[in-house]
VEXBAVEX-121432 format. One record per residue (C-alpha): z, x, y. Coordinates in nm, 2 decimals. Each point is the difference from the previous one (the first is absolute). Layout:
REM residues N
       Z       X       Y
       Z       X       Y
...
***
This chain:
REM residues 150
       Z       X       Y
    0.42   -1.28    3.42
    0.09    0.32   -0.18
   -0.26    0.23   -0.16
    0.13   -0.11   -0.34
   -0.07   -0.36    0.08
   -0.35    0.04    0.16
   -0.24   -0.25   -0.15
   -0.22    0.18   -0.25
   -0.11   -0.29   -0.22
    0.07   -0.05   -0.37
   -0.24    0.27   -0.12
    0.10    0.29    0.23
    0.37   -0.09   -0.03
   -0.02   -0.01   -0.38
   -0.19    0.34    0.00
    0.27    0.14    0.23
    0.26   -0.08   -0.26
   -0.21    0.13   -0.29
   -0.04    0.33    0.18
    0.38    0.02    0.05
    0.04   -0.06   -0.37
   -0.26    0.26   -0.09
    0.16    0.25    0.23
    0.35   -0.07   -0.15
   -0.14    0.04   -0.35
   -0.16    0.33    0.09
    0.32    0.13    0.17
    0.22   -0.10   -0.29
   -0.24    0.14   -0.25
    0.01    0.34    0.18
    0.38   -0.01    0.00
    0.00   -0.09   -0.37
   -0.22    0.30   -0.08
    0.24    0.24    0.18
    0.32   -0.16   -0.15
   -0.11   -0.12   -0.35
   -0.31    0.21   -0.05
   -0.25   -0.29   -0.03
   -0.19   -0.21    0.25
    0.02   -0.37    0.02
   -0.33   -0.04   -0.20
    0.12    0.25   -0.26
    0.33   -0.19   -0.05
   -0.19   -0.32   -0.03
   -0.22    0.15   -0.27
    0.32    0.13   -0.18
    0.16   -0.35    0.04
   -0.30   -0.17   -0.16
   -0.03    0.25   -0.28
    0.38   -0.06   -0.06
   -0.07   -0.38   -0.02
   -0.32    0.04   -0.21
    0.04    0.30   -0.23
   -0.33    0.13   -0.14
   -0.19   -0.16    0.28
   -0.36    0.11    0.07
   -0.12    0.15    0.33
   -0.23   -0.30    0.04
    0.28   -0.25   -0.04
    0.21    0.20    0.25
   -0.29   -0.01    0.25
   -0.02   -0.38   -0.04
    0.37   -0.05    0.05
    0.00    0.22    0.31
   -0.33   -0.15    0.14
   -0.15    0.34    0.04
   -0.32    0.16   -0.13
    0.06    0.21   -0.32
   -0.12    0.31    0.18
    0.28   -0.04    0.25
    0.25    0.00   -0.28
   -0.15    0.31   -0.18
    0.16    0.24    0.24
    0.34   -0.18    0.00
    0.01    0.01   -0.38
   -0.11    0.36   -0.01
    0.29    0.10    0.23
    0.25   -0.20   -0.19
   -0.12    0.15   -0.33
    0.01    0.36    0.14
    0.35   -0.05    0.13
    0.11   -0.15   -0.34
    0.10   -0.34    0.12
   -0.25   -0.17   -0.23
   -0.18    0.09   -0.32
   -0.37   -0.06   -0.05
   -0.11   -0.09   -0.36
   -0.35   -0.07   -0.13
   -0.04   -0.36   -0.12
   -0.04    0.03   -0.38
   -0.23   -0.30    0.00
   -0.22    0.13    0.29
    0.00    0.37    0.08
   -0.15   -0.06    0.34
    0.32   -0.18    0.11
    0.34    0.15    0.07
    0.33   -0.17   -0.02
    0.31    0.10    0.20
    0.37    0.00   -0.07
    0.30    0.13    0.19
    0.16    0.33   -0.08
    0.37    0.06    0.07
   -0.06    0.11    0.37
   -0.21   -0.31    0.05
    0.27   -0.22   -0.15
    0.25    0.14    0.26
   -0.24   -0.09    0.28
   -0.06   -0.34   -0.15
    0.38   -0.06    0.00
    0.05    0.12    0.36
    0.06   -0.27    0.26
    0.14    0.15    0.31
   -0.23    0.12    0.27
   -0.31   -0.16   -0.14
   -0.26   -0.23    0.15
    0.09   -0.25   -0.27
    0.37    0.00    0.11
   -0.10   -0.07    0.36
   -0.23   -0.29   -0.11
    0.27   -0.13   -0.23
    0.25   -0.01    0.29
   -0.25   -0.17    0.23
   -0.10   -0.26   -0.26
    0.37   -0.08   -0.07
    0.03   -0.13    0.35
   -0.28   -0.25   -0.04
   -0.04   -0.33   -0.18
   -0.22    0.00   -0.31
   -0.24   -0.24    0.18
   -0.06    0.26    0.27
   -0.06    0.28   -0.25
   -0.25   -0.22   -0.19
   -0.18   -0.09    0.32
   -0.01    0.37    0.11
   -0.14    0.10   -0.34
   -0.27   -0.27    0.02
   -0.10    0.11    0.35
   -0.01    0.37   -0.09
   -0.19   -0.08   -0.32
   -0.26   -0.19    0.19
   -0.04    0.28    0.25
   -0.03    0.26   -0.28
   -0.26   -0.21   -0.17
   -0.20   -0.04    0.31
    0.02    0.37    0.08
   -0.12    0.08   -0.35
   -0.29   -0.25    0.03
   -0.10    0.15    0.33
   -0.03    0.34   -0.16
   -0.25   -0.12   -0.25
***
């Protein structure tokens, strides 16, 4: 029996694969930052703002499944680097809304060398049923992890 096939059980084997995915995401994110000038998380924020112009920070945090304070630094850096514009919500001055600036639109349109492109290639090799099953499993794990943190 090879090391790769040693019996770990469902939980440890699943976690091993999750760690591999996390490691790959981190590596690709660092590469994106050096090549494109944004991390994977920053690009995801740009992509979501591109899909939902005038989106609030709170809604972005919900879409990304992160605490709003986690997003604050990301949005600050993207605003400072003029990828996104921050505007006060005219109906509620406590809220800000975000829109893409021309540099952000370029990043939004970029495909090559991104985490998203790698995931797109991987998903293109799988049947829809497998993708749906994987999403269900990962969603259940994410929900349980979130519940465990409360």
